[in-house]
C-alpha angles and dihedrals in degrees: 000000000000115000121190129177100220098182141001129186121189130210113178105288096356134070137184117217132186113207127190120209122191139150115270108272092012122131125242091268091059094063142060137226128226132189120221131189111214129196127200113241107183106304095342135079116225130188110260097176146343123233136196121289111272090245089062093249119135113268116257113258137022113331091207093060117096114260115262140155117260118264112283094022110152118250116273096204125126095272118105119227115257111273093025119138114263 
């Protein structure tokens, strides 16, 4: 699975992120996009809610289930990955 954060906009202690999910080696048409609302909790960002896909399609999965990142998703805390620009 290839996961890419395609955009993030910040407003104080909240952020909106668009994330693209697709199979490894798959083209753009083989994936899907999801919107997430994040909220700062101390030094970490946590998912506050999940919105509809930017294309207007229904999100994949059960809408009644609490919003969460997919298994294996990297941490979204305040720490930068090793080798990241400072």
